[in-house]
BAFI-3210 file (N, C-alpha, C; in Angstrom, 3 decimals, decimal comma, padded with zeros to 6 digits):
// residues 206
n [1|2|3|4|5|6|7|8|9|10|11|12|13|14|15|16|17|18|19|20|21|22|23|24|25|26|27|28|29|30|31|32|33|34|35|36|37|38|39|40|41|42|43|44|45|46|47|48|49|50|51|52|53|54|55|56|57|58|59|60|61|62|63|64|65|66|67|68|69|70|71|72|73|74|75|76|77|78|79|80|81|82|83|84|85|86|87|88|89|90|91|92|93|94|95|96|97|98|99|100|101|102|103|104|105|106|107|108|109|110|111|112|113|114|115|116|117|118|119|120|121|122|123|124|125|126|127|128|129|130|131|132|133|134|135|136|137|138|139|140|141|142|143|144|145|146|147|148|149|150|151|152|153|154|155|156|157|158|159|160|161|162|163|164|165|166|167|168|169|170|171|172|173|174|175|176|177|178|179|180|181|182|183|184|185|186|187|188|189|190|191|192|193|194|195|196|197|198|199|200|201|202|203|204|205|206]
n.u [-022,310|-022,699|-022,080|-021,479|-020,553|-018,294|-016,835|-016,251|-014,649|-012,566|-011,540|-010,515|-008,566|-006,949|-006,031|-003,971|-000,700|002,048|004,470|004,831|004,894|007,157|009,299|009,014|009,392|011,644|013,378|016,165|016,990|016,333|018,697|018,448|017,790|015,183|012,334|011,341|008,868|007,368|005,831|007,021|009,524|011,825|010,013|007,654|005,694|003,788|004,779|006,249|008,379|009,385|010,227|012,259|014,232|015,227|015,711|016,510|016,620|015,699|013,764|012,037|010,947|009,730|007,717|006,230|005,231|003,694|001,824|000,540|-000,463|-002,370|-004,475|-005,111|-005,970|-008,325|-009,901|-010,036|-011,434|-013,882|-014,603|-015,031|-017,469|-019,076|-018,949|-017,992|-016,547|-017,330|-018,325|-016,624|-014,159|-014,454|-014,495|-011,809|-010,808|-011,654|-009,995|-007,545|-008,093|-008,187|-005,477|-004,381|-005,567|-005,327|-007,091|-005,848|-003,605|-004,370|-005,238|-002,991|-001,381|-000,549|000,504|-000,609|000,330|001,641|-000,488|-002,319|-001,106|-001,600|-004,396|-004,865|-003,658|-005,161|-007,687|-007,337|-006,504|-004,313|-003,319|-003,901|-002,268|000,250|000,471|000,465|002,843|004,740|004,303|005,073|007,788|008,928|008,350|009,698|012,338|012,424|011,874|014,079|014,435|012,292|010,135|007,492|006,491|006,518|004,650|002,304|002,032|001,527|-000,972|-002,484|-002,471|-004,455|-006,808|-006,767|-006,336|-007,906|-010,770|-010,823|-009,740|-010,930|-013,996|-016,026|-015,080|-014,364|-015,348|-014,590|-011,843|-011,514|-012,139|-010,079|-007,743|-008,237|-008,098|-005,398|-004,047|-005,018|-003,945|-001,332|-001,177|000,451|002,897|002,355|002,191|004,856|006,183|005,200|006,296|008,919|010,451|010,504|012,244|014,584|015,150|018,067|021,227|022,852|021,058|020,302|020,408|023,437]
n.v [013,438|010,138|007,847|005,272|005,749|007,288|005,392|003,504|005,080|005,613|003,047|002,542|004,535|003,764|001,380|001,970|001,170|002,447|001,411|-000,839|000,451|002,073|000,230|-001,083|000,943|002,414|000,814|-001,550|-003,599|-007,033|-009,806|-010,304|-007,907|-007,061|-005,231|-005,303|-007,093|-006,302|-008,061|-010,467|-010,514|-010,445|-010,285|-010,350|-008,642|-005,749|-003,115|-000,490|-001,565|-003,773|-002,455|-000,921|-002,830|-003,316|-000,915|000,985|003,407|006,017|005,664|004,123|005,982|007,699|006,076|005,522|008,103|008,568|006,457|006,983|009,437|008,896|007,731|009,753|011,625|010,401|010,553|013,308|014,044|012,837|014,407|016,840|016,386|016,345|014,051|012,872|012,087|008,839|007,667|009,022|008,112|005,425|005,561|006,149|003,751|001,955|002,758|001,892|-000,804|-001,143|-000,784|-003,000|-005,093|-004,750|-003,807|-003,402|-004,987|-007,583|-008,206|-008,721|-008,164|-005,239|-004,296|-002,317|-000,524|002,015|003,293|003,324|005,158|007,504|007,551|007,909|010,392|012,023|011,899|013,044|011,600|011,783|011,081|008,352|007,483|008,172|006,423|004,012|004,206|004,199|001,624|000,149|000,850|-000,125|-002,867|-003,468|-003,225|-005,164|-007,466|-007,869|-006,322|-007,012|-006,202|-006,905|-007,835|-005,480|-004,001|-005,472|-005,134|-002,397|-002,315|-003,886|-002,215|-000,379|-001,534|-001,243|001,453|003,150|003,039|004,626|007,025|007,891|007,722|007,892|006,772|004,242|001,687|001,569|001,408|-001,154|-002,658|-001,727|-002,629|-005,372|-005,740|-005,117|-007,056|-009,365|-008,993|-009,446|-012,136|-014,267|-013,522|-013,726|-016,482|-017,200|-015,827|-017,201|-019,701|-019,062|-018,346|-015,946|-013,393|-010,954|-007,390|-006,686|-005,125|-006,003|-006,817|-004,624|-002,436|-001,098]
n.w [-008,474|-007,435|-004,622|-005,635|-008,264|-007,658|-006,257|-008,233|-009,926|-008,119|-007,774|-010,339|-010,505|-008,348|-009,359|-011,058|-011,479|-010,364|-009,604|-011,250|-013,737|-013,422|-013,253|-015,692|-017,645|-016,814|-015,411|-014,995|-017,811|-018,805|-019,282|-022,025|-023,062|-022,940|-021,687|-018,235|-016,357|-013,431|-011,995|-012,341|-011,288|-008,531|-005,526|-006,836|-006,171|-006,790|-005,797|-003,722|-002,192|-003,620|-005,908|-004,789|-004,236|-006,719|-008,001|-006,200|-003,418|-004,086|-006,068|-004,582|-002,702|-004,497|-005,592|-003,286|-002,747|-005,085|-005,014|-002,576|-003,279|-005,297|-003,948|-002,144|-004,015|-004,904|-002,592|-002,351|-004,677|-004,068|-001,871|-003,150|-004,276|-002,134|-000,590|002,288|005,560|006,835|004,340|002,502|003,390|002,723|-000,039|-000,475|000,555|-001,390|-003,449|-002,425|-002,472|-005,246|-005,812|-004,528|-005,907|-008,916|-011,831|-014,319|-014,326|-014,301|-011,766|-010,246|-007,374|-005,352|-002,038|-000,518|001,458|001,087|-000,147|001,931|003,594|002,115|002,305|005,069|005,497|003,764|004,886|007,295|009,504|011,453|013,985|014,163|012,104|013,178|015,400|013,979|012,496|014,532|015,563|013,326|013,044|015,436|015,203|012,842|013,702|015,795|014,366|012,894|010,513|008,762|006,384|005,796|008,248|009,722|008,266|008,682|011,426|011,534|010,255|012,030|014,224|013,704|014,548|017,260|017,847|016,177|016,882|019,168|018,380|016,043|015,838|013,962|011,582|012,337|011,663|009,032|009,315|010,309|008,039|006,405|007,740|007,539|004,766|004,197|005,707|004,469|001,908|002,518|002,938|001,978|002,993|005,695|006,011|005,418|007,460|009,653|009,193|009,415|007,237|005,961|004,328|005,528|005,037|003,366|003,011|000,963|-000,883|-002,245|-005,096|-006,498]
ca.u [-021,791|-023,036|-021,013|-021,096|-019,717|-017,017|-016,108|-015,720|-013,544|-011,466|-010,942|-009,726|-007,375|-006,112|-005,473|-002,767|000,466|003,244|005,626|004,977|005,274|008,535|010,235|008,893|009,908|012,894|014,203|017,153|016,415|016,823|019,898|018,173|017,502|013,756|011,827|010,947|007,543|007,592|005,114|007,808|010,864|011,846|008,897|006,478|004,767|003,805|004,788|007,486|009,462|009,977|010,952|013,462|015,244|015,744|016,042|017,084|015,784|015,043|012,552|011,142|010,212|008,878|006,543|005,438|004,524|002,702|000,748|-000,224|-001,146|-003,547|-005,570|-005,490|-006,735|-009,663|-010,624|-010,248|-012,528|-015,107|-014,932|-015,557|-018,869|-019,778|-018,864|-016,969|-016,789|-017,152|-018,421|-015,401|-013,118|-014,642|-014,041|-010,362|-010,586|-011,811|-008,768|-006,545|-008,478|-007,732|-004,031|-004,086|-006,071|-005,506|-007,731|-004,956|-002,553|-005,036|-005,417|-001,735|-001,549|000,369|000,151|-001,486|000,857|001,796|-001,832|-002,910|-000,540|-002,363|-005,759|-004,850|-003,351|-006,257|-008,866|-006,984|-006,298|-002,888|-002,980|-003,908|-001,051|001,408|000,536|000,825|004,262|005,514|004,191|005,868|009,214|009,311|008,294|010,784|013,564|012,334|011,824|015,343|014,247|011,311|009,178|006,134|006,096|006,237|003,401|001,210|001,885|000,860|-002,384|-003,113|-002,617|-005,720|-007,881|-006,686|-006,319|-008,925|-012,049|-010,698|-009,277|-011,825|-015,163|-016,851|-014,529|-013,796|-015,713|-013,749|-010,500|-011,547|-012,045|-008,746|-006,801|-008,508|-007,599|-003,933|-003,628|-005,309|-002,969|-000,054|-001,396|001,611|003,931|001,969|002,589|006,320|006,576|004,847|007,260|010,275|011,183|010,423|013,572|014,688|015,776|019,521|021,909|023,415|019,999|020,014|021,259|024,508]
ca.v [012,065|009,391|007,047|004,155|006,270|007,678|004,169|002,944|005,950|005,392|001,742|002,675|005,316|002,926|000,275|002,412|000,665|003,228|000,527|-001,613|001,366|002,527|-000,836|-001,391|002,010|003,005|-000,151|-002,286|-004,622|-008,384|-010,095|-010,283|-006,535|-006,771|-004,563|-006,290|-007,040|-006,395|-009,223|-011,679|-010,370|-010,232|-010,896|-010,353|-007,654|-004,475|-002,071|000,269|-002,381|-004,560|-001,499|-000,544|-003,877|-003,361|000,402|001,820|004,165|007,167|005,183|003,696|007,139|008,209|005,209|005,776|009,369|008,430|005,579|007,736|010,518|008,473|007,526|011,094|012,220|009,806|011,135|014,717|014,101|012,530|015,588|017,866|016,063|016,320|012,733|012,965|011,185|007,417|007,403|009,489|007,161|004,187|005,816|005,931|002,316|001,303|003,038|000,956|-002,114|-001,160|-000,989|-004,384|-006,001|-003,818|-004,288|-003,324|-006,002|-008,880|-008,353|-009,054|-007,129|-004,582|-004,634|-001,273|000,252|003,408|003,805|003,588|006,434|008,543|007,563|008,491|011,815|012,714|011,936|013,753|010,671|011,902|010,347|006,930|007,285|008,233|005,157|002,956|004,346|003,733|000,157|-000,380|001,037|-001,058|-004,228|-003,588|-003,448|-006,428|-008,584|-007,861|-005,661|-007,664|-005,169|-007,436|-007,865|-004,095|-003,608|-006,149|-004,486|-001,130|-002,592|-004,364|-001,102|000,308|-002,175|-000,811|002,903|003,879|003,244|005,687|008,268|008,304|006,861|007,927|005,895|003,047|000,497|001,584|000,965|-002,618|-003,149|-001,396|-003,581|-006,697|-005,749|-005,160|-008,365|-010,336|-008,789|-009,975|-013,505|-015,108|-013,132|-014,279|-017,898|-017,273|-015,408|-018,299|-020,786|-018,566|-018,291|-014,595|-012,794|-009,557|-006,457|-006,731|-004,128|-006,636|-007,011|-003,353|-002,092|-000,151]
ca.w [-008,627|-006,223|-004,025|-006,501|-009,345|-007,070|-005,900|-009,484|-010,331|-007,174|-008,091|-011,563|-010,153|-007,501|-010,148|-011,763|-010,753|-010,650|-009,419|-012,486|-014,813|-013,205|-013,611|-017,125|-018,488|-016,358|-014,711|-015,786|-018,671|-018,554|-020,081|-023,470|-023,459|-022,888|-020,496|-017,243|-015,743|-011,983|-011,478|-012,565|-010,732|-007,083|-004,807|-007,684|-005,650|-007,521|-004,789|-003,539|-001,640|-004,693|-006,751|-004,056|-004,359|-008,094|-008,534|-005,161|-002,490|-004,701|-006,703|-003,504|-002,182|-005,574|-005,685|-002,080|-002,936|-006,150|-004,556|-001,581|-003,970|-006,072|-003,000|-001,689|-005,106|-004,884|-001,457|-002,677|-005,643|-003,320|-001,079|-004,042|-004,539|-000,860|000,046|003,332|006,681|006,536|002,894|001,853|003,771|001,978|-001,406|-000,411|000,760|-002,694|-004,195|-001,896|-003,030|-006,634|-005,817|-004,123|-006,949|-010,037|-013,043|-015,470|-014,234|-014,080|-010,328|-009,578|-006,377|-004,440|-000,655|-000,001|002,574|000,656|-000,391|003,237|004,016|001,450|002,838|006,412|005,370|003,089|005,758|008,522|010,620|011,734|015,205|013,798|011,320|014,075|016,138|013,039|012,156|015,697|015,581|012,216|013,329|016,500|014,670|011,866|014,481|016,523|013,409|012,147|009,216|007,893|006,005|005,874|009,656|010,094|007,606|009,381|012,728|011,289|009,981|013,262|015,162|013,440|015,309|018,653|018,012|015,414|017,581|020,171|017,778|014,960|015,998|012,761|010,544|012,968|010,884|007,843|009,670|010,401|006,658|005,896|008,331|006,967|003,392|004,214|006,212|003,406|000,837|003,008|003,408|001,687|003,955|007,001|006,003|005,510|008,807|010,555|008,963|009,642|005,962|005,393|004,257|005,964|004,111|003,536|002,191|-000,234|-001,849|-002,865|-006,248|-006,182]
c.u [-022,058|-021,876|-020,547|-020,197|-018,336|-016,179|-015,496|-014,529|-012,333|-010,770|-010,044|-008,460|-006,412|-005,427|-004,225|-001,544|001,711|004,507|005,888|005,471|006,728|009,540|010,192|009,584|011,303|013,839|015,220|016,477|017,001|018,020|019,680|017,839|016,039|013,404|011,267|009,552|007,732|006,888|005,938|009,241|010,774|010,728|007,655|005,430|004,907|003,698|006,168|008,640|010,161|010,746|012,280|014,572|015,887|016,210|016,551|016,077|015,077|013,726|011,543|010,292|009,302|007,594|005,646|004,596|003,415|001,525|-000,111|-001,056|-002,388|-004,746|-006,058|-006,320|-008,160|-010,509|-010,954|-011,399|-013,862|-015,551|-015,518|-017,033|-019,656|-019,769|-017,692|-017,295|-016,522|-017,319|-017,175|-014,223|-013,226|-014,321|-012,531|-010,017|-010,697|-010,580|-007,630|-006,825|-008,018|-006,235|-003,686|-004,504|-006,377|-006,089|-006,743|-003,867|-003,133|-005,045|-004,172|-001,406|-000,283|-000,095|-000,595|-000,934|001,017|000,434|-002,538|-002,380|-001,327|-003,773|-005,813|-004,565|-004,537|-007,494|-008,561|-006,775|-004,815|-002,471|-002,939|-002,639|000,182|001,568|000,968|002,308|005,153|005,490|005,044|007,360|009,706|009,353|009,403|012,096|013,540|012,371|013,074|015,125|013,359|010,175|007,745|005,634|005,731|004,901|002,193|000,959|001,181|-000,624|-003,113|-003,342|-003,918|-006,845|-007,913|-006,843|-007,487|-010,249|-011,999|-010,395|-010,172|-013,045|-015,992|-016,387|-014,023|-014,137|-014,884|-012,346|-010,432|-011,420|-010,670|-007,709|-006,981|-007,952|-006,082|-003,434|-003,880|-004,303|-001,604|-000,149|-000,222|002,754|003,637|002,404|004,103|006,825|006,311|005,853|008,702|011,104|011,130|011,790|013,558|015,263|017,268|020,168|022,432|022,347|019,720|020,917|022,304|024,176]
c.v [011,303|008,502|005,943|004,629|006,668|006,453|003,522|003,759|005,725|004,067|001,838|003,496|004,476|001,806|000,674|002,013|001,447|002,387|-000,268|-000,726|001,817|001,473|-001,107|-000,333|002,490|002,022|-000,830|-003,377|-005,994|-008,669|-010,072|-008,886|-006,160|-006,026|-005,609|-006,016|-007,281|-007,585|-010,500|-011,557|-010,102|-010,994|-011,022|-009,340|-006,339|-003,322|-001,481|-000,594|-003,204|-003,668|-001,123|-001,563|-003,916|-002,013|001,381|002,674|005,341|006,765|004,686|004,867|007,743|007,392|005,385|007,036|009,249|007,550|006,262|008,813|010,085|008,209|008,867|011,805|011,694|010,397|012,602|014,885|013,832|013,738|016,704|017,625|015,877|014,983|012,752|011,987|009,744|007,104|007,860|008,584|005,896|004,357|005,611|004,465|001,563|001,559|002,128|-000,447|-002,229|-001,372|-002,442|-005,396|-005,183|-004,464|-004,392|-004,394|-007,377|-009,233|-008,861|-007,917|-006,406|-004,928|-003,513|-000,382|001,732|004,050|004,139|004,891|007,589|008,674|008,239|009,991|012,576|012,839|012,560|012,870|010,632|011,109|008,846|006,600|007,274|006,935|004,017|003,010|003,889|002,209|-000,466|-000,281|000,048|-002,490|-004,470|-003,897|-004,811|-007,637|-008,655|-007,449|-006,447|-006,680|-005,662|-007,473|-006,468|-003,634|-004,225|-005,526|-003,145|-001,314|-003,019|-003,227|-000,338|-000,236|-001,708|000,697|003,618|004,058|004,370|007,045|008,775|007,389|006,792|006,918|004,562|001,776|000,415|001,104|-000,548|-003,222|-002,886|-002,374|-004,967|-006,809|-005,887|-006,523|-009,444|-010,213|-009,346|-011,449|-014,427|-014,801|-013,702|-015,733|-018,019|-016,835|-016,524|-019,449|-020,358|-018,462|-016,910|-013,927|-011,357|-008,692|-006,433|-005,767|-004,739|-006,901|-005,748|-003,101|-001,066|001,224]
c.w [-007,334|-005,768|-004,957|-007,629|-008,839|-006,726|-007,141|-009,962|-009,429|-007,449|-009,313|-011,323|-009,334|-008,258|-010,930|-010,940|-011,162|-010,496|-010,697|-013,620|-014,671|-013,638|-015,109|-017,978|-018,094|-015,675|-015,607|-016,609|-018,356|-019,473|-021,590|-023,983|-023,418|-021,600|-019,529|-016,679|-014,243|-011,369|-011,552|-012,067|-009,230|-006,400|-005,676|-007,261|-006,413|-006,534|-004,606|-003,052|-002,711|-005,663|-006,097|-004,245|-005,743|-008,618|-007,477|-004,405|-003,127|-005,363|-005,678|-003,025|-003,239|-005,683|-004,462|-002,263|-003,979|-005,710|-003,494|-002,264|-004,715|-005,154|-002,464|-002,744|-005,122|-003,763|-001,736|-003,657|-004,946|-002,507|-001,914|-004,377|-003,239|-000,156|001,017|004,456|006,302|005,051|002,134|002,149|002,942|000,496|-001,474|-000,242|-000,563|-003,567|-003,725|-002,427|-004,477|-006,742|-005,500|-005,184|-008,202|-011,287|-014,197|-015,466|-013,908|-012,604|-009,599|-008,631|-005,926|-003,030|000,065|001,096|002,209|000,414|000,920|003,817|003,404|001,994|004,208|006,370|004,791|003,958|007,112|009,730|011,012|012,975|014,942|013,018|012,209|014,861|015,220|012,698|013,310|015,755|014,492|012,506|014,384|015,971|013,657|012,581|015,165|015,589|012,537|010,692|008,252|007,610|006,162|007,317|010,136|009,505|008,312|010,751|012,587|011,051|011,247|014,251|014,942|014,317|016,751|018,814|017,352|016,169|018,612|019,540|016,661|014,966|014,714|011,724|011,105|012,195|009,607|008,131|009,844|009,009|006,069|006,431|007,737|005,559|003,358|004,672|005,153|002,270|001,219|003,404|003,121|002,659|005,338|007,097|006,150|006,882|009,813|010,426|009,232|008,386|005,306|005,455|004,762|004,856|004,390|002,566|000,899|-001,284|-002,672|-004,063|-005,851|-006,776]
res [x|x|x|x|x|x|x|x|x|x|x|x|x|x|x|x|x|x|x|x|x|x|x|x|x|x|x|x|x|x|x|x|x|x|x|x|x|x|x|x|x|x|x|x|x|x|x|x|x|x|x|x|x|x|x|x|x|x|x|x|x|x|x|x|x|x|x|x|x|x|x|x|x|x|x|x|x|x|x|x|x|x|x|x|x|x|x|x|x|x|x|x|x|x|x|x|x|x|x|x|x|x|x|x|x|x|x|x|x|x|x|x|x|x|x|x|x|x|x|x|x|x|x|x|x|x|x|x|x|x|x|x|x|x|x|x|x|x|x|x|x|x|x|x|x|x|x|x|x|x|x|x|x|x|x|x|x|x|x|x|x|x|x|x|x|x|x|x|x|x|x|x|x|x|x|x|x|x|x|x|x|x|x|x|x|x|x|x|x|x|x|x|x|x|x|x|x|x|x|x|x|x|x|x|x|x]
***
């Protein structure tokens, strides 16, 4: 299987929105008793953070694991066909792209953070991941619990750490950071205007 076929498969795998499926099948129904579409509730984002606000922390971690897993699966499949290094990394990147712009949901996006976790783990970029997690934790605290600010800081950290820690995939990390920042473009505008809401305990389901 060549790179193009693997990339198409990775996109289709990445397009599976576990967040959307969790809310539709297992989430609370609307006042009329109908199942809810995650694209039309909360932030409208099809990702773990939006699920957390409606279904709690257990579902948050489940979605993180599933989203990371689908990207790791894409990289694993690529490796089975001998596609490793930067090409293997880019197969994983395409899976993240599928999550951010999923075919099955008319390209209504997720933000790609959990998927990036899977990509870094699957490609063995543990040091890059460690630096990103530190940047996210510090920014989350400094921004008074704004998840989007933390996510953007994690993505930006790739531009500084990846060239020194993984020269082979450094170009891929530039594309990965660009994708995440682009997916957060609405958040960037709200952060700039000072209207981005922090994570608050009262927003969480009981």
